[in-house]
N, CA, C, O and the ligand as a Tripos MOL2 file, in Angstrom:
@<TRIPOS>MOLECULE
protein
  281   279    71     0     0
PROTEIN
NO_CHARGES

@<TRIPOS>ATOM
      1 N           0.8490   -1.2040    0.0000 N.3       1 MET1
      2 CA          0.0000    0.0000    0.0000 C.3       1 MET1
      3 C           0.8810    1.2490    0.0000 C.2       1 MET1
      4 O           1.7580    1.3890    0.8530 O.2       1 MET1
      5 N           0.6570    2.1400   -0.9330 N.am      2 PRO2
      6 CA          1.5100    3.3490   -0.9780 C.3       2 PRO2
      7 C           1.1980    4.2870    0.1710 C.2       2 PRO2
      8 O           0.0750    4.3120    0.6760 O.2       2 PRO2
      9 N           2.1910    5.0570    0.5820 N.am      3 TYR3
     10 CA          1.9560    6.0610    1.6160 C.3       3 TYR3
     11 C           1.0980    7.1760    1.0470 C.2       3 TYR3
     12 O           1.1900    7.5030   -0.1360 O.2       3 TYR3
     13 N           0.2710    7.7490    1.8880 N.am      4 HIS4
     14 CA         -0.5220    8.8840    1.4470 C.3       4 HIS4
     15 C          -0.3680   10.0300    2.4370 C.2       4 HIS4
     16 O          -0.0450    9.8300    3.6070 O.2       4 HIS4
     17 N          -0.6080   11.2330    1.9330 N.am      5 CYS5
     18 CA         -0.5070   12.4350    2.7540 C.3       5 CYS5
     19 C          -1.6230   12.4210    3.7970 C.2       5 CYS5
     20 O          -2.7790   12.1370    3.4830 O.2       5 CYS5
     21 N          -1.2520   12.7380    5.0610 N.am      6 VAL6
     22 CA         -2.2450   12.6860    6.1340 C.3       6 VAL6
     23 C          -2.9780   14.0150    6.3170 C.2       6 VAL6
     24 O          -3.8960   14.0990    7.1330 O.2       6 VAL6
     25 N          -2.5880   15.0570    5.5700 N.am      7 ALA7
     26 CA         -3.2590   16.3550    5.7220 C.3       7 ALA7
     27 C          -4.7370   16.2230    5.3770 C.2       7 ALA7
     28 O          -5.1240   15.4550    4.4960 O.2       7 ALA7
     29 N          -5.5540   16.9920    6.0970 N.am      8 TYR8
     30 CA         -6.9940   16.9350    5.9170 C.3       8 TYR8
     31 C          -7.3760   17.2210    4.4600 C.2       8 TYR8
     32 O          -6.9600   18.2240    3.8790 O.2       8 TYR8
     33 N          -8.1550   16.3420    3.9020 N.am      9 GLY9
     34 CA         -8.6620   16.5690    2.5530 C.3       9 GLY9
     35 C          -7.6520   16.3170    1.4490 C.2       9 GLY9
     36 O          -7.9460   16.5750    0.2820 O.2       9 GLY9
     37 N          -6.4550   15.8140    1.7910 N.am     10 CYS10
     38 CA         -5.4300   15.6030    0.7560 C.3      10 CYS10
     39 C          -5.3780   14.1310    0.3660 C.2      10 CYS10
     40 O          -6.0290   13.7140   -0.5930 O.2      10 CYS10
     41 N          -4.6020   13.3430    1.1100 N.am     11 GLY11
     42 CA         -4.5450   11.9150    0.8330 C.3      11 GLY11
     43 C          -3.7920   11.5590   -0.4320 C.2      11 GLY11
     44 O          -3.9420   10.4510   -0.9460 O.2      11 GLY11
     45 N          -2.9780   12.4850   -0.9490 N.am     12 LYS12
     46 CA         -2.2360   12.2030   -2.1790 C.3      12 LYS12
     47 C          -1.1370   11.1730   -1.9430 C.2      12 LYS12
     48 O          -0.6120   11.0390   -0.8370 O.2      12 LYS12
     49 N          -0.8070   10.4580   -2.9990 N.am     13 THR13
     50 CA          0.2990    9.5060   -2.9650 C.3      13 THR13
     51 C           1.3320    9.9360   -4.0030 C.2      13 THR13
     52 O           1.1130   10.8840   -4.7580 O.2      13 THR13
     53 N           2.4500    9.2310   -4.0280 N.am     14 ALA14
     54 CA          3.4900    9.5520   -4.9970 C.3      14 ALA14
     55 C           2.9480    9.4710   -6.4280 C.2      14 ALA14
     56 O           3.4690   10.1260   -7.3300 O.2      14 ALA14
     57 N           1.9260    8.6850   -6.6270 N.am     15 GLU15
     58 CA          1.3380    8.5510   -7.9650 C.3      15 GLU15
     59 C           0.6350    9.8250   -8.4200 C.2      15 GLU15
     60 O           0.3630   10.0000   -9.6080 O.2      15 GLU15
     61 N           0.3410   10.7190   -7.4650 N.am     16 ASP16
     62 CA         -0.2950   11.9890   -7.8150 C.3      16 ASP16
     63 C           0.7350   13.0520   -8.1760 C.2      16 ASP16
     64 O           0.3810   14.2090   -8.4030 O.2      16 ASP16
     65 N           2.0100   12.6660   -8.2300 N.am     17 GLY17
     66 CA          3.0400   13.6060   -8.6640 C.3      17 GLY17
     67 C           3.6120   14.4520   -7.5410 C.2      17 GLY17
     68 O           4.2850   15.4490   -7.8050 O.2      17 GLY17
     69 N           3.3580   14.0740   -6.2870 N.am     18 VAL18
     70 CA          3.9260   14.8140   -5.1710 C.3      18 VAL18
     71 C           5.0100   13.9650   -4.5110 C.2      18 VAL18
     72 O           5.0830   12.7540   -4.7190 O.2      18 VAL18
     73 N           5.8520   14.6270   -3.7090 N.am     19 THR19
     74 CA          6.8390   13.9170   -2.9250 C.3      19 THR19
     75 C           6.2980   13.7590   -1.5170 C.2      19 THR19
     76 O           5.7480   14.7010   -0.9450 O.2      19 THR19
     77 N           6.4550   12.5700   -0.9600 N.am     20 LEU20
     78 CA          5.9630   12.3380    0.3900 C.3      20 LEU20
     79 C           7.1140   12.3910    1.3810 C.2      20 LEU20
     80 O           8.1800   11.8190    1.1500 O.2      20 LEU20
     81 N           6.8820   13.0850    2.4860 N.am     21 PHE21
     82 CA          7.8940   13.2240    3.5270 C.3      21 PHE21
     83 C           7.4240   12.4990    4.7820 C.2      21 PHE21
     84 O           6.3170   12.7140    5.2750 O.2      21 PHE21
     85 N           8.2950   11.6430    5.2750 N.am     22 LYS22
     86 CA          7.9920   10.9150    6.4930 C.3      22 LYS22
     87 C           8.0910   11.8480    7.6980 C.2      22 LYS22
     88 O           8.9100   12.7670    7.7070 O.2      22 LYS22
     89 N           7.2610   11.6140    8.7130 N.am     23 PHE23
     90 CA          7.3390   12.4150    9.9290 C.3      23 PHE23
     91 C           8.7370   12.2860   10.5320 C.2      23 PHE23
     92 O           9.3560   11.2260   10.4460 O.2      23 PHE23
     93 N           9.2440   13.3840   11.1530 N.am     24 PRO24
     94 CA         10.6130   13.3880   11.6910 C.3      24 PRO24
     95 C          10.7930   12.3910   12.8290 C.2      24 PRO24
     96 O           9.8460   12.0450   13.5340 O.2      24 PRO24
     97 N          12.0270   11.9420   12.9870 N.am     25 LYS25
     98 CA         12.3140   11.0260   14.0970 C.3      25 LYS25
     99 C          12.4290   11.7900   15.4060 C.2      25 LYS25
    100 O          12.1260   11.2540   16.4730 O.2      25 LYS25
    101 N          12.8670   13.0450   15.3250 N.am     26 ASP26
    102 CA         12.9940   13.8670   16.5200 C.3      26 ASP26
    103 C          11.6170   14.0490   17.1620 C.2      26 ASP26
    104 O          10.6970   14.5470   16.5150 O.2      26 ASP26
    105 N          11.4660   13.6450   18.4430 N.am     27 PRO27
    106 CA         10.1490   13.6740   19.0890 C.3      27 PRO27
    107 C           9.5120   15.0600   19.1140 C.2      27 PRO27
    108 O           8.2960   15.1870   18.9690 O.2      27 PRO27
    109 N          10.3190   16.0900   19.2950 N.am     28 GLU28
    110 CA          9.7720   17.4430   19.3330 C.3      28 GLU28
    111 C           9.2080   17.8400   17.9780 C.2      28 GLU28
    112 O           8.1000   18.3670   17.8760 O.2      28 GLU28
    113 N           9.9980   17.5750   16.9340 N.am     29 GLU29
    114 CA          9.5460   17.8750   15.5770 C.3      29 GLU29
    115 C           8.3240   17.0370   15.2310 C.2      29 GLU29
    116 O           7.3800   17.5150   14.6020 O.2      29 GLU29
    117 N           8.3590   15.8030   15.6470 N.am     30 PHE30
    118 CA          7.2570   14.8780   15.3840 C.3      30 PHE30
    119 C           5.9560   15.4430   15.9450 C.2      30 PHE30
    120 O           4.9240   15.4360   15.2740 O.2      30 PHE30
    121 N           6.0180   15.9350   17.1880 N.am     31 ARG31
    122 CA          4.8330   16.5050   17.8300 C.3      31 ARG31
    123 C           4.3600   17.7580   17.1000 C.2      31 ARG31
    124 O           3.1590   18.0010   16.9770 O.2      31 ARG31
    125 N           5.3150   18.5500   16.6170 N.am     32 LYS32
    126 CA          4.9550   19.7590   15.8730 C.3      32 LYS32
    127 C           4.1410   19.4010   14.6440 C.2      32 LYS32
    128 O           3.1010   20.0020   14.3750 O.2      32 LYS32
    129 N           4.6200   18.4230   13.9060 N.am     33 TRP33
    130 CA          3.9160   17.9960   12.6890 C.3      33 TRP33
    131 C           2.5390   17.4690   13.0630 C.2      33 TRP33
    132 O           1.5370   17.7810   12.4200 O.2      33 TRP33
    133 N           2.5120   16.6480   14.1380 N.am     34 GLU34
    134 CA          1.2540   16.0430   14.5410 C.3      34 GLU34
    135 C           0.2440   17.1230   14.9280 C.2      34 GLU34
    136 O          -0.9190   17.0750   14.5290 O.2      34 GLU34
    137 N           0.7130   18.1040   15.7150 N.am     35 LYS35
    138 CA         -0.1810   19.1800   16.1400 C.3      35 LYS35
    139 C          -0.7180   19.9540   14.9540 C.2      35 LYS35
    140 O          -1.8860   20.3400   14.9260 O.2      35 LYS35
    141 N           0.1420   20.1780   13.9770 N.am     36 GLN36
    142 CA         -0.2780   20.9220   12.7980 C.3      36 GLN36
    143 C          -1.4190   20.1900   12.0860 C.2      36 GLN36
    144 O          -2.4130   20.8030   11.6940 O.2      36 GLN36
    145 N          -1.2670   18.9030   11.9290 N.am     37 VAL37
    146 CA         -2.3180   18.1270   11.2790 C.3      37 VAL37
    147 C          -3.5770   18.1250   12.1430 C.2      37 VAL37
    148 O          -4.6950   18.1240   11.6290 O.2      37 VAL37
    149 N          -3.3790   18.1240   13.4600 N.am     38 GLN38
    150 CA         -4.5250   18.0880   14.3730 C.3      38 GLN38
    151 C          -5.3370   19.3720   14.3630 C.2      38 GLN38
    152 O          -6.4520   19.4050   14.8850 O.2      38 GLN38
    153 N          -4.7920   20.4240   13.7770 N.am     39 ARG39
    154 CA         -5.5810   21.6500   13.6480 C.3      39 ARG39
    155 C          -6.8300   21.3960   12.8140 C.2      39 ARG39
    156 O          -7.8730   22.0140   13.0250 O.2      39 ARG39
    157 N          -6.7040   20.4920   11.8820 N.am     40 THR40
    158 CA         -7.8520   20.1980   11.0260 C.3      40 THR40
    159 C          -8.3810   18.7940   11.2510 C.2      40 THR40
    160 O          -9.4580   18.4500   10.7660 O.2      40 THR40
    161 N          -7.6330   17.9810   11.9810 N.am     41 ARG41
    162 CA         -8.0690   16.6040   12.2710 C.3      41 ARG41
    163 C          -7.8650   16.3460   13.7600 C.2      41 ARG41
    164 O          -6.8890   15.7120   14.1620 O.2      41 ARG41
    165 N          -8.7950   16.8420   14.5710 N.am     42 ALA42
    166 CA         -8.6080   16.8770   16.0130 C.3      42 ALA42
    167 C          -8.2800   15.5270   16.6400 C.2      42 ALA42
    168 O          -7.4720   15.4570   17.5660 O.2      42 ALA42
    169 N          -8.8830   14.4760   16.1570 N.am     43 LEU43
    170 CA         -8.7130   13.1800   16.8190 C.3      43 LEU43
    171 C          -7.6330   12.3240   16.1650 C.2      43 LEU43
    172 O          -7.4420   11.1640   16.5280 O.2      43 LEU43
    173 N          -6.9400   12.9010   15.2120 N.am     44 TRP44
    174 CA         -5.9420   12.1410   14.4810 C.3      44 TRP44
    175 C          -4.6880   11.9400   15.3230 C.2      44 TRP44
    176 O          -4.2730   12.8420   16.0500 O.2      44 TRP44
    177 N          -4.0910   10.7690   15.2240 N.am     45 VAL45
    178 CA         -2.8520   10.4830   15.9500 C.3      45 VAL45
    179 C          -1.7880   10.0600   14.9420 C.2      45 VAL45
    180 O          -2.0200    9.1820   14.1110 O.2      45 VAL45
    181 N          -0.6270   10.6900   15.0240 N.am     46 ALA46
    182 CA          0.4600   10.3760   14.0940 C.3      46 ALA46
    183 C           1.1180    9.0560   14.4500 C.2      46 ALA46
    184 O           1.1920    8.6910   15.6230 O.2      46 ALA46
    185 N           1.5880    8.3490   13.4570 N.am     47 THR47
    186 CA          2.3850    7.1510   13.6650 C.3      47 THR47
    187 C           3.7390    7.3800   12.9950 C.2      47 THR47
    188 O           3.8770    8.2880   12.1750 O.2      47 THR47
    189 N           4.7350    6.5670   13.3350 N.am     48 PRO48
    190 CA          6.0510    6.7360   12.6970 C.3      48 PRO48
    191 C           5.9900    6.5690   11.1740 C.2      48 PRO48
    192 O           6.9230    6.9520   10.4690 O.2      48 PRO48
    193 N           4.9100    6.0070   10.6780 N.am     49 ASN49
    194 CA          4.7820    5.8350    9.2290 C.3      49 ASN49
    195 C           3.9240    6.9020    8.5720 C.2      49 ASN49
    196 O           3.6190    6.8080    7.3830 O.2      49 ASN49
    197 N           3.5310    7.9210    9.3390 N.am     50 SER50
    198 CA          2.7410    9.0010    8.7620 C.3      50 SER50
    199 C           3.5960    9.8200    7.8060 C.2      50 SER50
    200 O           4.7940    9.9990    8.0220 O.2      50 SER50
    201 N           2.9570   10.3190    6.7350 N.am     51 HIS51
    202 CA          3.6580   11.1170    5.7370 C.3      51 HIS51
    203 C           2.8600   12.3660    5.3970 C.2      51 HIS51
    204 O           1.6360   12.3990    5.5240 O.2      51 HIS51
    205 N           3.5830   13.3930    4.9620 N.am     52 LEU52
    206 CA          2.9420   14.5690    4.3850 C.3      52 LEU52
    207 C           3.5000   14.7690    2.9880 C.2      52 LEU52
    208 O           4.6770   14.5030    2.7430 O.2      52 LEU52
    209 N           2.6590   15.2370    2.0660 N.am     53 CYS53
    210 CA          3.1190   15.4460    0.6950 C.3      53 CYS53
    211 C           3.7990   16.8020    0.5640 C.2      53 CYS53
    212 O           3.7190   17.6430    1.4590 O.2      53 CYS53
    213 N           4.4660   16.9960   -0.5640 N.am     54 SER54
    214 CA          5.2310   18.2270   -0.7700 C.3      54 SER54
    215 C           4.3230   19.4550   -0.7930 C.2      54 SER54
    216 O           4.8080   20.5770   -0.6480 O.2      54 SER54
    217 N           3.0210   19.2650   -0.9720 N.am     55 GLU55
    218 CA          2.1120   20.4120   -0.9430 C.3      55 GLU55
    219 C           1.7910   20.8250    0.4830 C.2      55 GLU55
    220 O           1.3350   21.9440    0.7160 O.2      55 GLU55
    221 N           2.0180   19.9500    1.4230 N.am     56 HIS56
    222 CA          1.7140   20.2520    2.8180 C.3      56 HIS56
    223 C           2.9560   20.2220    3.6920 C.2      56 HIS56
    224 O           2.8580   20.2700    4.9180 O.2      56 HIS56
    225 N           4.1000   20.1440    3.0790 N.am     57 PHE57
    226 CA          5.3480   20.0660    3.8190 C.3      57 PHE57
    227 C           6.0890   21.3850    3.6950 C.2      57 PHE57
    228 O           6.1500   21.9560    2.6070 O.2      57 PHE57
    229 N           6.6520   21.8790    4.7850 N.am     58 GLY58
    230 CA          7.4310   23.1040    4.7110 C.3      58 GLY58
    231 C           7.4440   23.8110    6.0420 C.2      58 GLY58
    232 O           6.4790   23.7380    6.8040 O.2      58 GLY58
    233 N           8.5270   24.4920    6.3210 N.am     59 LYS59
    234 CA          8.6490   25.1850    7.5980 C.3      59 LYS59
    235 C           7.5510   26.2240    7.7490 C.2      59 LYS59
    236 O           7.0390   26.4180    8.8510 O.2      59 LYS59
    237 N           7.1780   26.8980    6.6590 N.am     60 GLU60
    238 CA          6.1470   27.9220    6.7490 C.3      60 GLU60
    239 C           4.8490   27.3020    7.2310 C.2      60 GLU60
    240 O           4.0550   27.9320    7.9300 O.2      60 GLU60
    241 N           4.6540   26.0540    6.8420 N.am     61 TYR61
    242 CA          3.4030   25.3930    7.1610 C.3      61 TYR61
    243 C           3.3570   24.9960    8.6290 C.2      61 TYR61
    244 O           2.2820   24.9550    9.2260 O.2      61 TYR61
    245 N           4.4950   24.7080    9.2060 N.am     62 PHE62
    246 CA          4.5130   24.1840   10.5590 C.3      62 PHE62
    247 C           4.8740   25.2100   11.6170 C.2      62 PHE62
    248 O           4.6170   24.9970   12.8020 O.2      62 PHE62
    249 N           5.4610   26.3080   11.2050 N.am     63 GLU63
    250 CA          5.8230   27.3210   12.1790 C.3      63 GLU63
    251 C           5.2520   28.6610   11.7490 C.2      63 GLU63
    252 O           5.2040   28.9690   10.5590 O.2      63 GLU63
    253 N           4.8170   29.4650   12.7280 N.am     64 PRO64
    254 CA          4.3460   30.7990   12.3590 C.3      64 PRO64
    255 C           5.4940   31.5950   11.7540 C.2      64 PRO64
    256 O           6.6520   31.4500   12.1470 O.2      64 PRO64
    257 N           5.1480   32.4330   10.7940 N.am     65 ARG65
    258 CA          6.1840   33.2550   10.1860 C.3      65 ARG65
    259 C           6.7730   34.2060   11.2300 C.2      65 ARG65
    260 O           6.0340   34.7900   12.0220 O.2      65 ARG65
    261 N           8.0860   34.3620   11.2360 N.am     66 PRO66
    262 CA          8.6960   35.3040   12.1890 C.3      66 PRO66
    263 C           8.2930   36.7230   11.8270 C.2      66 PRO66
    264 O           8.0420   37.0250   10.6600 O.2      66 PRO66
    265 N           8.2320   37.5860   12.8190 N.am     67 PRO67
    266 CA          7.8850   38.9860   12.5370 C.3      67 PRO67
    267 C           8.9000   39.5900   11.5850 C.2      67 PRO67
    268 O          10.0980   39.3330   11.7010 O.2      67 PRO67
    269 N           8.4250   40.3880   10.6480 N.am     68 THR68
    270 CA          9.3410   41.0020    9.6760 C.3      68 THR68
    271 C           9.6440   42.4330   10.0950 C.2      68 THR68
    272 O           8.9670   43.0060   10.9490 O.2      68 THR68
    273 N          10.6530   42.9840    9.4900 N.am     69 GLY69
    274 CA         10.9870   44.3820    9.7110 C.3      69 GLY69
    275 C          11.7390   44.6400   11.0030 C.2      69 GLY69
    276 O          11.7500   45.7660   11.5000 O.2      69 GLY69
    277 N          12.3640   43.6180   11.5460 N.am     70 LEU70
    278 CA         13.1350   43.8360   12.7680 C.3      70 LEU70
    279 C          14.5750   44.1960   12.4370 C.2      70 LEU70
    280 O          15.3800   44.4160   13.3420 O.2      70 LEU70
    281 ZN         -0.9300   16.6920    1.1180 Zn       71 ZN71
@<TRIPOS>BOND
     1     1     2 1
     2     2     3 1
     3     3     4 2
     4     3     5 am
     5     5     6 1
     6     6     7 1
     7     7     8 2
     8     7     9 am
     9     9    10 1
    10    10    11 1
    11    11    12 2
    12    11    13 am
    13    13    14 1
    14    14    15 1
    15    15    16 2
    16    15    17 am
    17    17    18 1
    18    18    19 1
    19    19    20 2
    20    19    21 am
    21    21    22 1
    22    22    23 1
    23    23    24 2
    24    23    25 am
    25    25    26 1
    26    26    27 1
    27    27    28 2
    28    27    29 am
    29    29    30 1
    30    30    31 1
    31    31    32 2
    32    31    33 am
    33    33    34 1
    34    34    35 1
    35    35    36 2
    36    35    37 am
    37    37    38 1
    38    38    39 1
    39    39    40 2
    40    39    41 am
    41    41    42 1
    42    42    43 1
    43    43    44 2
    44    43    45 am
    45    45    46 1
    46    46    47 1
    47    47    48 2
    48    47    49 am
    49    49    50 1
    50    50    51 1
    51    51    52 2
    52    51    53 am
    53    53    54 1
    54    54    55 1
    55    55    56 2
    56    55    57 am
    57    57    58 1
    58    58    59 1
    59    59    60 2
    60    59    61 am
    61    61    62 1
    62    62    63 1
    63    63    64 2
    64    63    65 am
    65    65    66 1
    66    66    67 1
    67    67    68 2
    68    67    69 am
    69    69    70 1
    70    70    71 1
    71    71    72 2
    72    71    73 am
    73    73    74 1
    74    74    75 1
    75    75    76 2
    76    75    77 am
    77    77    78 1
    78    78    79 1
    79    79    80 2
    80    79    81 am
    81    81    82 1
    82    82    83 1
    83    83    84 2
    84    83    85 am
    85    85    86 1
    86    86    87 1
    87    87    88 2
    88    87    89 am
    89    89    90 1
    90    90    91 1
    91    91    92 2
    92    91    93 am
    93    93    94 1
    94    94    95 1
    95    95    96 2
    96    95    97 am
    97    97    98 1
    98    98    99 1
    99    99   100 2
   100    99   101 am
   101   101   102 1
   102   102   103 1
   103   103   104 2
   104   103   105 am
   105   105   106 1
   106   106   107 1
   107   107   108 2
   108   107   109 am
   109   109   110 1
   110   110   111 1
   111   111   112 2
   112   111   113 am
   113   113   114 1
   114   114   115 1
   115   115   116 2
   116   115   117 am
   117   117   118 1
   118   118   119 1
   119   119   120 2
   120   119   121 am
   121   121   122 1
   122   122   123 1
   123   123   124 2
   124   123   125 am
   125   125   126 1
   126   126   127 1
   127   127   128 2
   128   127   129 am
   129   129   130 1
   130   130   131 1
   131   131   132 2
   132   131   133 am
   133   133   134 1
   134   134   135 1
   135   135   136 2
   136   135   137 am
   137   137   138 1
   138   138   139 1
   139   139   140 2
   140   139   141 am
   141   141   142 1
   142   142   143 1
   143   143   144 2
   144   143   145 am
   145   145   146 1
   146   146   147 1
   147   147   148 2
   148   147   149 am
   149   149   150 1
   150   150   151 1
   151   151   152 2
   152   151   153 am
   153   153   154 1
   154   154   155 1
   155   155   156 2
   156   155   157 am
   157   157   158 1
   158   158   159 1
   159   159   160 2
   160   159   161 am
   161   161   162 1
   162   162   163 1
   163   163   164 2
   164   163   165 am
   165   165   166 1
   166   166   167 1
   167   167   168 2
   168   167   169 am
   169   169   170 1
   170   170   171 1
   171   171   172 2
   172   171   173 am
   173   173   174 1
   174   174   175 1
   175   175   176 2
   176   175   177 am
   177   177   178 1
   178   178   179 1
   179   179   180 2
   180   179   181 am
   181   181   182 1
   182   182   183 1
   183   183   184 2
   184   183   185 am
   185   185   186 1
   186   186   187 1
   187   187   188 2
   188   187   189 am
   189   189   190 1
   190   190   191 1
   191   191   192 2
   192   191   193 am
   193   193   194 1
   194   194   195 1
   195   195   196 2
   196   195   197 am
   197   197   198 1
   198   198   199 1
   199   199   200 2
   200   199   201 am
   201   201   202 1
   202   202   203 1
   203   203   204 2
   204   203   205 am
   205   205   206 1
   206   206   207 1
   207   207   208 2
   208   207   209 am
   209   209   210 1
   210   210   211 1
   211   211   212 2
   212   211   213 am
   213   213   214 1
   214   214   215 1
   215   215   216 2
   216   215   217 am
   217   217   218 1
   218   218   219 1
   219   219   220 2
   220   219   221 am
   221   221   222 1
   222   222   223 1
   223   223   224 2
   224   223   225 am
   225   225   226 1
   226   226   227 1
   227   227   228 2
   228   227   229 am
   229   229   230 1
   230   230   231 1
   231   231   232 2
   232   231   233 am
   233   233   234 1
   234   234   235 1
   235   235   236 2
   236   235   237 am
   237   237   238 1
   238   238   239 1
   239   239   240 2
   240   239   241 am
   241   241   242 1
   242   242   243 1
   243   243   244 2
   244   243   245 am
   245   245   246 1
   246   246   247 1
   247   247   248 2
   248   247   249 am
   249   249   250 1
   250   250   251 1
   251   251   252 2
   252   251   253 am
   253   253   254 1
   254   254   255 1
   255   255   256 2
   256   255   257 am
   257   257   258 1
   258   258   259 1
   259   259   260 2
   260   259   261 am
   261   261   262 1
   262   262   263 1
   263   263   264 2
   264   263   265 am
   265   265   266 1
   266   266   267 1
   267   267   268 2
   268   267   269 am
   269   269   270 1
   270   270   271 1
   271   271   272 2
   272   271   273 am
   273   273   274 1
   274   274   275 1
   275   275   276 2
   276   275   277 am
   277   277   278 1
   278   278   279 1
   279   279   280 2
@<TRIPOS>SUBSTRUCTURE
     1 MET1         2 RESIDUE 1 A MET
     2 PRO2         6 RESIDUE 1 A PRO
     3 TYR3        10 RESIDUE 1 A TYR
     4 HIS4        14 RESIDUE 1 A HIS
     5 CYS5        18 RESIDUE 1 A CYS
     6 VAL6        22 RESIDUE 1 A VAL
     7 ALA7        26 RESIDUE 1 A ALA
     8 TYR8        30 RESIDUE 1 A TYR
     9 GLY9        34 RESIDUE 1 A GLY
    10 CYS10       38 RESIDUE 1 A CYS
    11 GLY11       42 RESIDUE 1 A GLY
    12 LYS12       46 RESIDUE 1 A LYS
    13 THR13       50 RESIDUE 1 A THR
    14 ALA14       54 RESIDUE 1 A ALA
    15 GLU15       58 RESIDUE 1 A GLU
    16 ASP16       62 RESIDUE 1 A ASP
    17 GLY17       66 RESIDUE 1 A GLY
    18 VAL18       70 RESIDUE 1 A VAL
    19 THR19       74 RESIDUE 1 A THR
    20 LEU20       78 RESIDUE 1 A LEU
    21 PHE21       82 RESIDUE 1 A PHE
    22 LYS22       86 RESIDUE 1 A LYS
    23 PHE23       90 RESIDUE 1 A PHE
    24 PRO24       94 RESIDUE 1 A PRO
    25 LYS25       98 RESIDUE 1 A LYS
    26 ASP26      102 RESIDUE 1 A ASP
    27 PRO27      106 RESIDUE 1 A PRO
    28 GLU28      110 RESIDUE 1 A GLU
    29 GLU29      114 RESIDUE 1 A GLU
    30 PHE30      118 RESIDUE 1 A PHE
    31 ARG31      122 RESIDUE 1 A ARG
    32 LYS32      126 RESIDUE 1 A LYS
    33 TRP33      130 RESIDUE 1 A TRP
    34 GLU34      134 RESIDUE 1 A GLU
    35 LYS35      138 RESIDUE 1 A LYS
    36 GLN36      142 RESIDUE 1 A GLN
    37 VAL37      146 RESIDUE 1 A VAL
    38 GLN38      150 RESIDUE 1 A GLN
    39 ARG39      154 RESIDUE 1 A ARG
    40 THR40      158 RESIDUE 1 A THR
    41 ARG41      162 RESIDUE 1 A ARG
    42 ALA42      166 RESIDUE 1 A ALA
    43 LEU43      170 RESIDUE 1 A LEU
    44 TRP44      174 RESIDUE 1 A TRP
    45 VAL45      178 RESIDUE 1 A VAL
    46 ALA46      182 RESIDUE 1 A ALA
    47 THR47      186 RESIDUE 1 A THR
    48 PRO48      190 RESIDUE 1 A PRO
    49 ASN49      194 RESIDUE 1 A ASN
    50 SER50      198 RESIDUE 1 A SER
    51 HIS51      202 RESIDUE 1 A HIS
    52 LEU52      206 RESIDUE 1 A LEU
    53 CYS53      210 RESIDUE 1 A CYS
    54 SER54      214 RESIDUE 1 A SER
    55 GLU55      218 RESIDUE 1 A GLU
    56 HIS56      222 RESIDUE 1 A HIS
    57 PHE57      226 RESIDUE 1 A PHE
    58 GLY58      230 RESIDUE 1 A GLY
    59 LYS59      234 RESIDUE 1 A LYS
    60 GLU60      238 RESIDUE 1 A GLU
    61 TYR61      242 RESIDUE 1 A TYR
    62 PHE62      246 RESIDUE 1 A PHE
    63 GLU63      250 RESIDUE 1 A GLU
    64 PRO64      254 RESIDUE 1 A PRO
    65 ARG65      258 RESIDUE 1 A ARG
    66 PRO66      262 RESIDUE 1 A PRO
    67 PRO67      266 RESIDUE 1 A PRO
    68 THR68      270 RESIDUE 1 A THR
    69 GLY69      274 RESIDUE 1 A GLY
    70 LEU70      278 RESIDUE 1 A LEU
    71 ZN71       281 GROUP 0 **** ****
């Protein structure tokens, strides 16, 4: 079974032309990713095999943008 993106409403696989990224091994990062997904999927629980596609992967997506103009 191919991996699919866990983001709400996505579910894309590599066959859809996206790159899939496995959740980080670092527990802190792992929780960050999980929390981000939980914003739209409250009861969802991440597993070590959870993936996000390149459309939902990125630092901007997981961290608030730093204030600009400093
Ligand atoms: Zn996705």
